[in-house]
C-alpha positions as a Markdown table, in Angstrom:
| # | Residue | x | y | z |
|---|---|---|---|---|
| 1 | Met | -27.2 | -6.1 | 61.2 |
| 2 | Thr | -28.4 | -9.7 | 61.1 |
| 3 | Ile | -30.9 | -12.1 | 62.4 |
| 4 | Ala | -28.7 | -12.9 | 65.5 |
| 5 | Val | -28.4 | -16.6 | 66.2 |
| 6 | Pro | -26.6 | -17.0 | 69.6 |
| 7 | Asp | -25.4 | -20.5 | 69.2 |
| 8 | Val | -23.1 | -19.8 | 66.3 |
| 9 | Gln | -19.6 | -18.7 | 67.3 |
| 10 | Glu | -17.3 | -16.6 | 65.2 |
| 11 | Ser | -13.6 | -17.3 | 65.5 |
| 12 | Pro | -11.5 | -14.5 | 67.1 |
| 13 | Arg | -9.5 | -14.3 | 63.8 |
| 14 | Val | -12.6 | -13.6 | 61.7 |
| 15 | Glu | -14.1 | -11.2 | 64.2 |
| 16 | Gln | -10.8 | -9.2 | 64.4 |
| 17 | Ala | -10.3 | -9.2 | 60.6 |
| 18 | Ala | -13.9 | -8.4 | 59.8 |
| 19 | Ser | -14.3 | -5.7 | 62.4 |
| 20 | Gln | -11.5 | -3.9 | 60.5 |
| 21 | Ala | -13.2 | -4.4 | 57.2 |
| 22 | Thr | -11.3 | -2.2 | 54.7 |
| 23 | Trp | -12.3 | -0.5 | 51.5 |
| 24 | Tyr | -11.1 | -3.6 | 49.7 |
| 25 | Ala | -13.7 | -5.9 | 51.4 |
| 26 | Trp | -16.4 | -3.5 | 50.2 |
| 27 | Tyr | -14.9 | -3.5 | 46.7 |
| 28 | Val | -15.4 | -7.2 | 46.7 |
| 29 | Val | -19.0 | -6.7 | 47.6 |
| 30 | Phe | -19.3 | -4.2 | 44.8 |
| 31 | Val | -17.8 | -6.5 | 42.2 |
| 32 | Leu | -19.9 | -9.6 | 43.3 |
| 33 | Thr | -23.0 | -7.4 | 43.4 |
| 34 | Ala | -22.2 | -6.4 | 39.8 |
| 35 | Cys | -22.0 | -10.2 | 38.9 |
| 36 | Tyr | -25.4 | -10.8 | 40.6 |
| 37 | Thr | -26.9 | -7.9 | 38.8 |
| 38 | Leu | -25.7 | -9.3 | 35.5 |
| 39 | Ala | -27.1 | -12.7 | 36.4 |
| 40 | Phe | -30.5 | -11.2 | 36.8 |
| 41 | Val | -30.2 | -9.2 | 33.6 |
| 42 | Asp | -29.5 | -12.4 | 31.8 |
| 43 | Ser | -32.2 | -14.5 | 33.6 |
| 44 | Lys | -34.9 | -11.8 | 33.4 |
| 45 | Ile | -34.4 | -10.3 | 30.0 |
| 46 | Pro | -36.5 | -12.9 | 28.2 |
| 47 | Phe | -39.5 | -11.8 | 30.2 |
| 48 | Ile | -39.6 | -8.4 | 28.5 |
| 49 | Leu | -38.8 | -10.1 | 25.2 |
| 50 | Val | -41.6 | -12.7 | 25.7 |
| 51 | Gln | -44.1 | -11.4 | 23.2 |
| 52 | Ala | -41.4 | -11.1 | 20.4 |
| 53 | Ile | -40.0 | -14.5 | 21.2 |
| 54 | Lys | -43.4 | -16.1 | 21.4 |
| 55 | Ser | -44.3 | -14.7 | 18.0 |
| 56 | Asp | -41.0 | -15.5 | 16.3 |
| 57 | Leu | -40.6 | -19.0 | 17.6 |
| 58 | Ala | -44.4 | -19.8 | 17.6 |
| 59 | Leu | -44.5 | -20.8 | 21.3 |
| 60 | Thr | -47.4 | -21.4 | 23.6 |
| 61 | Asp | -47.6 | -20.0 | 27.2 |
| 62 | Thr | -47.0 | -23.5 | 28.4 |
| 63 | Gln | -43.7 | -23.7 | 26.4 |
| 64 | Leu | -42.7 | -20.3 | 27.7 |
| 65 | Gly | -43.4 | -21.5 | 31.2 |
| 66 | Ile | -41.3 | -24.6 | 30.6 |
| 67 | Ile | -38.4 | -22.5 | 29.4 |
| 68 | Ala | -38.6 | -20.2 | 32.4 |
| 69 | Gly | -39.5 | -23.0 | 34.9 |
| 70 | Pro | -38.4 | -26.7 | 34.6 |
| 71 | Ala | -35.8 | -26.2 | 31.9 |
| 72 | Phe | -34.1 | -23.6 | 34.1 |
| 73 | Ser | -34.6 | -25.3 | 37.4 |
| 74 | Leu | -33.5 | -28.8 | 36.4 |
| 75 | Met | -30.1 | -27.6 | 35.2 |
| 76 | Tyr | -29.9 | -25.3 | 38.2 |
| 77 | Ala | -30.5 | -28.3 | 40.4 |
| 78 | Ala | -27.9 | -30.3 | 38.6 |
| 79 | Gly | -25.3 | -27.7 | 39.1 |
| 80 | Ala | -26.1 | -25.8 | 42.3 |
| 81 | Met | -25.1 | -28.2 | 45.1 |
| 82 | Pro | -22.2 | -30.0 | 43.4 |
| 83 | Ile | -20.6 | -26.7 | 42.4 |
| 84 | Ala | -21.2 | -25.3 | 45.9 |
| 85 | Lys | -19.4 | -28.2 | 47.4 |
| 86 | Leu | -16.6 | -27.5 | 45.0 |
| 87 | Ser | -16.6 | -23.9 | 46.1 |
| 88 | Asp | -16.1 | -25.1 | 49.7 |
| 89 | Arg | -12.8 | -26.7 | 48.6 |
| 90 | Ile | -11.2 | -24.5 | 45.8 |
| 91 | Ala | -10.7 | -20.8 | 45.1 |
| 92 | Arg | -14.2 | -19.4 | 45.0 |
| 93 | Lys | -13.3 | -16.4 | 42.8 |
| 94 | Tyr | -12.3 | -18.7 | 39.9 |
| 95 | Val | -15.6 | -20.6 | 40.3 |
| 96 | Ile | -17.4 | -17.2 | 40.0 |
| 97 | Ala | -15.3 | -16.1 | 37.0 |
| 98 | Val | -16.0 | -19.3 | 35.1 |
| 99 | Ala | -19.7 | -19.1 | 36.0 |
| 100 | Val | -20.1 | -15.6 | 34.6 |
| 101 | Thr | -18.4 | -16.7 | 31.4 |
| 102 | Ile | -20.6 | -19.7 | 31.0 |
| 103 | Trp | -24.0 | -18.0 | 31.5 |
| 104 | Ser | -23.0 | -15.0 | 29.4 |
| 105 | Gly | -22.0 | -17.2 | 26.5 |
| 106 | Phe | -25.3 | -19.1 | 26.6 |
| 107 | Thr | -27.3 | -15.9 | 26.8 |
| 108 | Ala | -25.6 | -14.7 | 23.6 |
| 109 | Ala | -26.2 | -18.1 | 22.0 |
| 110 | Gly | -29.9 | -17.8 | 22.7 |
| 111 | Gly | -30.1 | -14.9 | 20.2 |
| 112 | Ala | -29.1 | -17.3 | 17.4 |
| 113 | Thr | -31.7 | -20.0 | 18.1 |
| 114 | His | -34.7 | -20.7 | 15.8 |
| 115 | Ser | -36.7 | -23.4 | 17.7 |
| 116 | Phe | -38.2 | -24.1 | 21.1 |
| 117 | Leu | -35.7 | -26.8 | 21.9 |
| 118 | Ala | -32.6 | -24.7 | 20.9 |
| 119 | Phe | -33.8 | -21.7 | 22.9 |
| 120 | Met | -34.6 | -24.0 | 25.9 |
| 121 | Phe | -31.1 | -25.4 | 25.7 |
| 122 | Ser | -29.6 | -21.9 | 25.8 |
| 123 | Arg | -31.5 | -21.1 | 28.9 |
| 124 | Thr | -30.3 | -24.3 | 30.7 |
| 125 | Gly | -26.8 | -23.1 | 30.1 |
| 126 | Val | -27.6 | -19.8 | 31.7 |
| 127 | Ala | -29.0 | -21.7 | 34.7 |
| 128 | Leu | -25.9 | -23.8 | 35.0 |
| 129 | Gly | -23.6 | -20.8 | 35.2 |
| 130 | Glu | -25.8 | -18.8 | 37.5 |
| 131 | Ser | -26.2 | -21.7 | 40.0 |
| 132 | Ala | -22.5 | -21.3 | 40.9 |
| 133 | Leu | -22.5 | -17.6 | 41.8 |
| 134 | Thr | -24.4 | -17.0 | 45.0 |
| 135 | Pro | -23.2 | -19.9 | 47.1 |
| 136 | Ala | -19.6 | -18.9 | 46.4 |
| 137 | Ala | -20.3 | -15.2 | 46.9 |
| 138 | His | -22.1 | -15.7 | 50.2 |
| 139 | Ser | -19.2 | -17.9 | 51.4 |
| 140 | Ile | -16.7 | -15.1 | 50.5 |
| 141 | Phe | -18.8 | -12.5 | 52.4 |
| 142 | Ala | -18.9 | -14.8 | 55.5 |
| 143 | Asp | -15.1 | -14.8 | 55.5 |
| 144 | Tyr | -14.8 | -11.0 | 55.0 |
| 145 | Phe | -17.5 | -9.9 | 57.4 |
| 146 | Pro | -18.7 | -11.0 | 60.9 |
| 147 | Ala | -22.2 | -12.2 | 61.6 |
| 148 | Gly | -23.3 | -8.8 | 62.8 |
| 149 | Gln | -22.7 | -7.3 | 59.3 |
| 150 | Arg | -23.8 | -10.1 | 57.0 |
| 151 | Ser | -27.5 | -9.1 | 56.7 |
| 152 | Lys | -26.4 | -5.7 | 55.6 |
| 153 | Val | -23.8 | -7.1 | 53.1 |
| 154 | Ile | -26.2 | -9.7 | 51.7 |
| 155 | Ala | -29.0 | -7.1 | 51.4 |
| 156 | Ile | -26.6 | -4.9 | 49.4 |
| 157 | Tyr | -25.6 | -7.9 | 47.3 |
| 158 | Ser | -29.3 | -8.9 | 46.9 |
| 159 | Cys | -30.0 | -5.5 | 45.3 |
| 160 | Gly | -28.6 | -7.1 | 42.2 |
| 161 | Ile | -32.1 | -8.8 | 41.9 |
| 162 | Ala | -33.8 | -5.4 | 41.6 |
| 163 | Ile | -31.1 | -3.6 | 39.7 |
| 164 | Gly | -30.7 | -6.5 | 37.2 |
| 165 | Ser | -34.5 | -6.9 | 36.8 |
| 166 | Phe | -34.7 | -3.1 | 36.3 |
| 167 | Ile | -32.0 | -3.1 | 33.6 |
| 168 | Ala | -33.5 | -6.2 | 31.9 |
| 169 | Leu | -37.0 | -4.6 | 31.7 |
| 170 | Thr | -36.0 | -1.0 | 30.8 |
| 171 | Val | -32.8 | -1.4 | 28.7 |
| 172 | Gly | -34.0 | -4.8 | 27.3 |
| 173 | Gly | -37.3 | -3.4 | 26.3 |
| 174 | Ala | -35.7 | -0.4 | 24.5 |
| 175 | Leu | -33.1 | -2.6 | 22.8 |
| 176 | Ser | -35.7 | -5.1 | 21.7 |
| 177 | Asp | -37.9 | -2.4 | 20.0 |
| 178 | Arg | -34.9 | -0.9 | 18.3 |
| 179 | Leu | -32.7 | -3.9 | 17.4 |
| 180 | Gly | -34.8 | -7.0 | 17.9 |
| 181 | Trp | -34.8 | -9.7 | 20.6 |
| 182 | Arg | -31.9 | -11.6 | 19.1 |
| 183 | Thr | -29.4 | -8.8 | 19.0 |
| 184 | Thr | -30.5 | -7.8 | 22.5 |
| 185 | Leu | -29.5 | -11.2 | 23.9 |
| 186 | Met | -26.2 | -11.1 | 22.1 |
| 187 | Ile | -25.3 | -7.6 | 23.5 |
| 188 | Val | -26.2 | -8.6 | 27.0 |
| 189 | Gly | -24.2 | -11.8 | 26.8 |
| 190 | Gly | -21.1 | -10.0 | 25.6 |
| 191 | Val | -21.0 | -7.8 | 28.7 |
| 192 | Gly | -20.3 | -10.8 | 30.9 |
| 193 | Leu | -16.9 | -11.6 | 29.4 |
| 194 | Ala | -15.4 | -8.3 | 30.6 |
| 195 | Leu | -16.9 | -8.8 | 34.1 |
| 196 | Ser | -15.5 | -12.3 | 34.4 |
| 197 | Phe | -12.0 | -11.0 | 33.7 |
| 198 | Ile | -12.4 | -8.3 | 36.4 |
| 199 | Val | -13.4 | -11.0 | 39.0 |
| 200 | Ala | -10.4 | -13.2 | 38.1 |
| 201 | Ala | -7.9 | -10.4 | 38.1 |
| 202 | Thr | -9.0 | -8.2 | 41.0 |
| 203 | Val | -10.9 | -10.3 | 43.6 |
| 204 | Arg | -8.6 | -11.8 | 46.3 |
| 205 | Glu | -9.6 | -15.1 | 47.8 |
| 206 | Pro | -10.1 | -14.6 | 51.6 |
| 207 | Ala | -8.8 | -17.0 | 54.1 |
| 208 | Arg | -11.6 | -19.4 | 55.2 |
| 209 | Asp | -13.0 | -19.3 | 58.7 |
| 210 | Leu | -12.5 | -22.8 | 60.0 |
| 211 | Ser | -14.0 | -22.2 | 63.4 |
| 212 | Thr | -16.6 | -24.6 | 64.6 |
| 213 | Ser | -20.2 | -23.6 | 65.2 |
| 214 | Gly | -22.4 | -24.4 | 68.1 |
| 215 | Arg | -24.5 | -26.6 | 66.0 |
| 216 | Gln | -22.4 | -29.5 | 64.7 |
| 217 | Met | -23.5 | -29.8 | 61.1 |
| 218 | Ser | -21.7 | -32.3 | 58.9 |
| 219 | Glu | -20.2 | -30.7 | 55.8 |
| 220 | Gly | -22.6 | -30.8 | 52.9 |
| 221 | Ser | -25.3 | -32.8 | 54.7 |
| 222 | Leu | -28.8 | -32.1 | 53.4 |
| 223 | Val | -30.3 | -34.1 | 56.2 |
| 224 | Ala | -28.4 | -32.2 | 58.9 |
| 225 | Leu | -29.3 | -28.9 | 57.3 |
| 226 | Leu | -33.0 | -29.6 | 57.2 |
| 227 | Ser | -33.2 | -31.2 | 60.6 |
| 228 | Asp | -33.0 | -27.8 | 62.1 |
| 229 | Pro | -36.6 | -26.5 | 62.3 |
| 230 | Ala | -35.5 | -22.8 | 62.0 |
| 231 | Ile | -33.5 | -23.5 | 58.9 |
| 232 | Arg | -36.2 | -25.8 | 57.4 |
| 233 | Asn | -39.0 | -23.3 | 57.8 |
| 234 | Thr | -36.8 | -20.5 | 56.5 |
| 235 | Ile | -36.0 | -22.5 | 53.4 |
| 236 | Val | -39.5 | -23.8 | 52.8 |
| 237 | Gly | -40.9 | -20.3 | 53.4 |
| 238 | Gly | -38.5 | -18.8 | 50.9 |
| 239 | Met | -39.3 | -21.5 | 48.4 |
| 240 | Ile | -43.0 | -20.8 | 48.6 |
| 241 | Leu | -42.4 | -17.1 | 48.4 |
| 242 | Gly | -40.3 | -17.8 | 45.3 |
| 243 | Ile | -43.3 | -19.3 | 43.6 |
| 244 | Ala | -45.2 | -16.0 | 44.0 |
| 245 | Asn | -42.2 | -13.9 | 43.0 |
| 246 | Gly | -41.5 | -16.1 | 39.9 |
| 247 | Ser | -45.1 | -15.8 | 38.8 |
| 248 | Val | -45.2 | -12.0 | 38.6 |
| 249 | Ser | -41.6 | -11.5 | 37.5 |
| 250 | Ala | -42.0 | -13.9 | 34.5 |
| 251 | Trp | -45.5 | -12.9 | 33.5 |
| 252 | Gly | -46.0 | -9.4 | 34.7 |
| 253 | Pro | -44.6 | -7.8 | 31.5 |
| 254 | Ala | -46.7 | -10.1 | 29.3 |
| 255 | Tyr | -49.8 | -9.3 | 31.4 |
| 256 | Ile | -49.2 | -5.6 | 30.9 |
| 257 | Met | -48.7 | -5.9 | 27.2 |
| 258 | Arg | -51.8 | -8.1 | 26.8 |
| 259 | Thr | -54.1 | -6.2 | 29.2 |
| 260 | Phe | -53.1 | -2.6 | 28.8 |
| 261 | His | -51.6 | -2.9 | 25.2 |
| 262 | Leu | -48.2 | -1.3 | 25.9 |
| 263 | Ser | -45.1 | -1.9 | 23.9 |
| 264 | Ala | -42.0 | -3.6 | 25.3 |
| 265 | Ala | -40.2 | -0.3 | 25.6 |
| 266 | Ala | -43.2 | 1.4 | 27.3 |
| 267 | Thr | -43.6 | -1.5 | 29.7 |
| 268 | Gly | -40.0 | -1.4 | 30.7 |
| 269 | Ala | -39.9 | 2.3 | 31.1 |
| 270 | Thr | -42.9 | 2.4 | 33.4 |
| 271 | Tyr | -43.3 | -1.0 | 35.1 |
| 272 | Gly | -39.6 | -1.8 | 35.1 |
| 273 | Thr | -38.5 | 1.6 | 36.4 |
| 274 | Leu | -41.0 | 1.9 | 39.2 |
| 275 | Leu | -40.6 | -1.7 | 40.4 |
| 276 | Gly | -36.9 | -1.6 | 40.0 |
| 277 | Ile | -36.4 | 1.4 | 42.3 |
| 278 | Leu | -38.9 | 0.2 | 44.9 |
| 279 | Ala | -37.3 | -3.3 | 44.9 |
| 280 | Ile | -33.9 | -1.9 | 45.6 |
| 281 | Val | -35.3 | 0.1 | 48.5 |
| 282 | Gly | -37.3 | -2.9 | 49.7 |
| 283 | Thr | -34.3 | -5.2 | 49.7 |
| 284 | Leu | -32.2 | -2.7 | 51.7 |
| 285 | Ala | -35.0 | -1.8 | 54.0 |
| 286 | Gly | -35.7 | -5.5 | 54.7 |
| 287 | Gly | -32.1 | -6.2 | 55.6 |
| 288 | Leu | -31.7 | -3.1 | 57.8 |
| 289 | Ile | -35.1 | -3.1 | 59.6 |
| 290 | Ala | -35.2 | -6.8 | 60.1 |
| 291 | Gly | -31.7 | -6.8 | 61.5 |
| 292 | Trp | -32.5 | -3.9 | 63.8 |
| 293 | Leu | -35.6 | -5.6 | 65.1 |
| 294 | Ser | -33.8 | -8.9 | 65.6 |
| 295 | Asn | -31.1 | -7.3 | 67.7 |
| 296 | Lys | -34.0 | -6.4 | 70.1 |
| 297 | Asp | -35.6 | -9.9 | 69.9 |
| 298 | Val | -34.4 | -12.7 | 67.6 |
| 299 | Arg | -38.1 | -13.4 | 66.6 |
| 300 | Tyr | -39.0 | -9.9 | 65.5 |
| 301 | Gly | -37.1 | -9.8 | 62.2 |
| 302 | Phe | -38.9 | -12.8 | 60.7 |
| 303 | Arg | -42.3 | -11.7 | 62.1 |
| 304 | Leu | -41.8 | -8.5 | 60.2 |
| 305 | Leu | -41.3 | -10.5 | 57.0 |
| 306 | Ala | -44.4 | -12.6 | 57.7 |
| 307 | Ala | -46.6 | -9.5 | 58.1 |
| 308 | Ala | -45.0 | -7.9 | 55.0 |
| 309 | Phe | -45.9 | -11.0 | 52.9 |
| 310 | Val | -49.5 | -11.0 | 54.0 |
| 311 | Ile | -49.9 | -7.3 | 53.1 |
| 312 | Ser | -48.1 | -8.0 | 49.8 |
| 313 | Thr | -50.6 | -10.7 | 48.9 |
| 314 | Ile | -53.5 | -8.3 | 49.4 |
| 315 | Ala | -51.8 | -5.5 | 47.3 |
| 316 | Lys | -51.1 | -7.9 | 44.5 |
| 317 | Ile | -54.6 | -9.2 | 44.3 |
| 318 | Ile | -55.9 | -5.6 | 44.2 |
| 319 | Ser | -53.5 | -4.7 | 41.4 |
| 320 | Leu | -54.9 | -7.6 | 39.3 |
| 321 | Leu | -58.5 | -6.6 | 39.8 |
| 322 | Thr | -58.1 | -2.9 | 38.8 |
| 323 | Pro | -58.7 | -1.9 | 35.2 |
| 324 | Ser | -56.4 | 1.2 | 35.7 |
| 325 | Tyr | -52.8 | 0.9 | 34.7 |
| 326 | Val | -51.9 | 3.6 | 37.2 |
| 327 | Leu | -53.5 | 1.6 | 40.1 |
| 328 | Phe | -52.0 | -1.6 | 38.8 |
| 329 | Leu | -48.5 | 0.0 | 39.1 |
| 330 | Ala | -49.2 | 1.5 | 42.5 |
| 331 | Phe | -50.4 | -1.7 | 44.2 |
| 332 | Gly | -47.9 | -3.8 | 42.3 |
| 333 | Ala | -45.1 | -1.6 | 43.6 |
| 334 | Ile | -46.3 | -2.0 | 47.2 |
| 335 | Ser | -46.4 | -5.8 | 46.7 |
| 336 | Ala | -42.9 | -5.9 | 45.2 |
| 337 | Phe | -41.5 | -3.6 | 47.8 |
| 338 | Leu | -42.7 | -5.8 | 50.7 |
| 339 | Gln | -41.9 | -9.1 | 49.1 |
| 340 | Leu | -38.3 | -8.1 | 48.6 |
| 341 | Phe | -37.7 | -7.7 | 52.3 |
| 342 | Tyr | -36.6 | -11.3 | 52.4 |
| 343 | Pro | -33.1 | -11.7 | 50.9 |
| 344 | Gly | -30.9 | -10.2 | 53.5 |
| 345 | Pro | -32.5 | -11.7 | 56.6 |
| 346 | Thr | -33.1 | -15.1 | 54.9 |
| 347 | Tyr | -29.6 | -15.7 | 53.6 |
| 348 | Ala | -27.9 | -14.1 | 56.6 |
| 349 | Thr | -29.7 | -16.4 | 59.0 |
| 350 | Ile | -28.7 | -19.5 | 56.9 |
| 351 | Gln | -25.1 | -18.3 | 56.8 |
| 352 | Ser | -25.1 | -17.8 | 60.6 |
| 353 | Leu | -26.5 | -21.2 | 61.3 |
| 354 | Ala | -24.4 | -23.2 | 58.9 |
| 355 | Lys | -21.0 | -24.6 | 59.7 |
| 356 | Pro | -18.2 | -22.4 | 58.1 |
| 357 | Asn | -16.9 | -25.1 | 55.8 |
| 358 | Ala | -20.5 | -25.9 | 54.6 |
| 359 | Arg | -21.7 | -22.3 | 54.0 |
| 360 | Ser | -21.6 | -22.5 | 50.2 |
| 361 | Phe | -23.6 | -25.8 | 50.4 |
| 362 | Ala | -26.1 | -24.3 | 52.8 |
| 363 | Ser | -26.5 | -21.2 | 50.6 |
| 364 | Ala | -26.8 | -23.5 | 47.5 |
| 365 | Val | -29.6 | -25.5 | 49.1 |
| 366 | Thr | -31.4 | -22.3 | 50.0 |
| 367 | Met | -30.9 | -20.7 | 46.6 |
| 368 | Phe | -32.0 | -23.9 | 44.8 |
| 369 | Cys | -35.2 | -24.1 | 46.8 |
| 370 | Ile | -36.0 | -20.4 | 46.4 |
| 371 | Asn | -34.9 | -19.9 | 42.8 |
| 372 | Ala | -34.9 | -23.3 | 41.0 |
| 373 | Val | -38.0 | -24.7 | 42.7 |
| 374 | Gly | -39.8 | -21.6 | 43.8 |
| 375 | Ile | -39.2 | -18.9 | 41.2 |
| 376 | Ala | -38.8 | -21.2 | 38.2 |
| 377 | Gly | -41.8 | -23.3 | 39.4 |
| 378 | Gly | -43.9 | -20.2 | 39.7 |
| 379 | Ala | -43.1 | -19.2 | 36.2 |
| 380 | Phe | -44.0 | -22.6 | 34.8 |
| 381 | Leu | -47.2 | -23.1 | 36.8 |
| 382 | Thr | -48.4 | -19.6 | 35.8 |
| 383 | Gly | -48.0 | -20.4 | 32.1 |
| 384 | Leu | -49.6 | -23.8 | 32.5 |
| 385 | Leu | -52.6 | -22.4 | 34.4 |
| 386 | Ser | -53.0 | -19.6 | 31.9 |
| 387 | Asp | -53.4 | -22.1 | 29.1 |
| 388 | Arg | -55.6 | -24.4 | 31.1 |
| 389 | Leu | -57.9 | -21.5 | 32.2 |
| 390 | Val | -58.6 | -20.3 | 28.6 |
| 391 | Pro | -61.8 | -22.3 | 28.3 |
| 392 | Leu | -63.2 | -20.7 | 31.5 |
| 393 | Ala | -61.6 | -17.3 | 31.5 |
| 394 | Gly | -60.8 | -16.6 | 27.8 |
| 395 | Ala | -58.5 | -13.6 | 27.4 |
| 396 | Glu | -58.5 | -13.1 | 31.2 |
| 397 | Ser | -56.8 | -16.5 | 31.9 |
| 398 | Leu | -53.4 | -14.9 | 32.6 |
| 399 | Arg | -55.0 | -12.5 | 35.1 |
| 400 | Trp | -56.6 | -15.4 | 37.0 |
| 401 | Ser | -53.5 | -17.5 | 36.9 |
| 402 | Leu | -51.4 | -14.6 | 38.4 |
| 403 | Gly | -54.1 | -14.1 | 41.1 |
| 404 | Ile | -54.0 | -17.7 | 42.1 |
| 405 | Met | -50.2 | -17.8 | 42.3 |
| 406 | Ser | -50.1 | -14.6 | 44.4 |
| 407 | Leu | -51.7 | -16.4 | 47.3 |
| 408 | Met | -48.4 | -18.2 | 47.8 |
| 409 | Ser | -47.0 | -15.2 | 49.6 |
| 410 | Ala | -49.5 | -15.6 | 52.5 |
| 411 | Trp | -48.6 | -19.3 | 52.8 |
| 412 | Ala | -44.9 | -18.3 | 52.9 |
| 413 | Ala | -45.7 | -15.9 | 55.8 |
| 414 | Ile | -46.8 | -18.9 | 57.9 |
| 415 | His | -43.4 | -20.6 | 57.6 |
| 416 | Tyr | -41.4 | -17.4 | 58.4 |
| 417 | Trp | -43.5 | -17.0 | 61.5 |
| 418 | Arg | -42.8 | -20.6 | 62.5 |
| 419 | Ala | -39.1 | -20.0 | 61.9 |
| 420 | Ser | -39.2 | -17.0 | 64.2 |
| 421 | Tyr | -40.7 | -19.3 | 66.9 |
| 422 | His | -37.9 | -21.8 | 66.6 |
| 423 | Leu | -35.3 | -19.1 | 66.7 |
| 424 | Gly | -36.9 | -17.8 | 69.9 |
| 425 | Arg | -36.8 | -21.3 | 71.4 |
| 426 | Arg | -33.1 | -21.5 | 70.6 |
| 427 | Val | -32.4 | -18.4 | 72.6 |
| 428 | Lys | -34.5 | -19.6 | 75.5 |
| 429 | Ala | -32.6 | -23.0 | 75.5 |
| 430 | Ile | -29.3 | -21.2 | 75.6 |
| 431 | Gly | -30.4 | -18.6 | 78.2 |
């Protein structure tokens, strides 16, 4: 199921091949989802280690925000679109295999650092590797599956966000308490080497769909991509939503440990487990429900997302106002569940609108805006606000910072609603 975009045509070759999707096509989805899961383990694990890293390296919240935000996003920006264009020209499976090796090596190297600058450099290496994965993976999916199945496939792939975050918080927290944060990073980094070999040895590069789309978009053109109002509002909405997501994902564990005085292991076992499970359900539900609604009316899928983001904002603010950890978990879980409706419908729509030989590029632009600008920016701004609010809020500065950043979800809802309007106009123009 997908956000149907009627002006995009699939070639008969691709429709025929994908309609007969074999177990092997789903095996590729499984392997690339495993890569995406590992990517989020590597990118999120410092968040459960944050208190130990802060103490050992004597860092401020602003420095931690820089590491999670600009240090990550700048390298992500440097690599995402150039590597995506490369993925549109060479075997994508080798791009992915090399990417997994790079980010895993830098994750392990982070465990050997002893200064702010050295640790920041290790995280930029992780960003460089991870910037190559999703554009290439989305492009591969588009060649294995028709438009009608992409939302479901990308929703399954996007579960790597929740699964990886869950593993990072639960396993990472337990390993940190037992072995220390340095050994934890080295263990996690080592896992990637085996996975990169599996990708290179077992994933077959699919033939590319070279059909033309109804919208003639020049290959790799940022101007042409953003000139489409449906695409532009989808990307901008995803970016703003990313700010809210980045804020809570980076600073949620620290907030719990500071406010409710839990250990890293206890935080991961409760917060990580609950949110991880609901995030998986939310990601799948968003892809399936939005796809089902969009088959009835192209506007309904994104309108569902807009409503979900407004409710999510309210739930997040309530969670930050309550002194009860149980209520914090309950409302935080509702917020996470609803916010993670977005991956399947968002990326599937971009893939359906983009020209086949520019799909990696279109995915890279979307991913860069959501992850590098949005999520990384949210992490940085939250840390910066937390330090700046200390004179006014004291020990409550992080709570207020998280509350302010949570309002971004409601702003994102406006852009998703506008995107639904433009998708509706597209259908009327064709009809």
